[in-house]
N, C-alpha and C positions, 0 to 999 in steps of 0.2 A: 405249419399251417396246413389245414385240410385242403386238398385240391378241389377245384370245381369239377363236378361230374354232370354229364348229359346223357340220359338214358343208360346210366350205369357205367359209362366209360369216362375216364379222366380226360379233361379238355385242356390242352396246352396252347392251341391256336384255334381261333374261331373259324367258321366257314367263310369262304371268300364272299366279299360284298356285304357281309352282315354289318349292321349299324350298332347293334347292342343286343342285350338279352334280358329276359325276365328270370327272376331267381327266387329261391327260398333258402334261407339260412336257418338251421336248427341248432339250438344250444343244448347243453347238458341237462338243463332243467325242463326240457320238453317244449320250450317256447319256440315259435317260428317268427321269421320276419320275411315278408314278401316285398319285392321291389324290382327296379329296373336299373340297368347299368349300360352306359355308352362305352364302346370299345376304344374310341380315340377322339381327341379333340382337334378341331381345326381352328387355327388362330390366324388373324390377318397381321402381317408383319410389313412395316414400312421398308421399302427398298432403298439402299444407299446408292449414291451415284456410281460407285464401283460395281455394285451388284447389277444395276440397270445395264451397264456397259457389257458385263459378262453375259447377261441374258439377251442383250440386244433388244431392249424393250423401252417403251415410254411409260409403262404402267408405274403407279406409285406404290402398289402393294403386291405381295405374293402371299399365298395361303400355305401355311405349314401345318402338317398333321403331327400329333404327338400321342403316344400311348396314354390311356387314362389310368393305368395302374390296376386294371381289372383283376389280374391274377392274385393280388394280395388284398383285394377289396372285401370288407366285412360289413357293408351296410352303412346307411346314413342316419339311422335312428339313434338319437342321443342316449336314451336308456339302454339300448343294446350296446353301444360303444362303452358306456360306463360299466356295464356288466362284464364286458370283455376285459376292460382295464383292471377291474377288481379281481377277476378270476383267471386271467391269463388267456392266451389264444387257444389253449387246450379245451376251453369250455365250448368252443364251436365244434360240434360233432359232425355236421353235414353242411356242405355248400352245393346246392343242386341248381343247375340251369334248367328251367322249365321249357323255354322256347327262345329261339333266336328271332330277331326282328331285322328287317332290311330297310327301314326308313324311320325317321324320327316320329312321324305320325303313327306308324304301326306300333312302335315301342310304347309311346304314351297311351294309346288306346288299349293296347294289350295289358298294360299295368292296371289301368282302370277296370277292365273286365276281370282280371285276376283277383284284384282286391274285393270286388263285389261278389264274385263267385265264391271266394273263400270266406265271405262274411266277416272280414277282419274286425269290423266295428262292434260285432256282437259276440265275439269269442274272448275268453279269458286267457287263452294260451298263445296269444300273438303279441309281438312287440309293436305292431302298427297301431297308431293312435288316430290317424286321419286318412281320408281318401281325397286325393286331388287338392290338398290343403284347403278344402272347403267344408268337408263333413267331418266333424270331430267326435271321437268315441264318447266323450263326456257330455256332449250336447245333443246327441241324436238317440231317439228311441226306436226300437224295432216295431215296424208297422205290419209287415207281412209275415 
């Protein structure tokens, strides 16, 4: 698997306090996919009586963080996943981190800005088919 790179350097661990990142995946046919990825998930877990006693608390839940699998992630786009499945992982030639985000809002807004800036709905060399699950490539016409 091609490693993630940020500003030309391989990334094994993200910066402290980062929530996620914006990225671009390039395949061997020259197509690109732009997206966002969260670095870890936080889940609410019900505490057992034994665990409550260990923690000396009356709370019902604790929050547990787990890795999102970002090191091996190759996008959420179904056509891209199918292309990788048919051609093997070697068809991904570049996985580039464009920017790190430090909150959920920054990550979501950053992705929206990136997709609009890259004009993904009007290009034939991208895997992206929609922006914000609201504007679809097949339904929108270029106005400006």
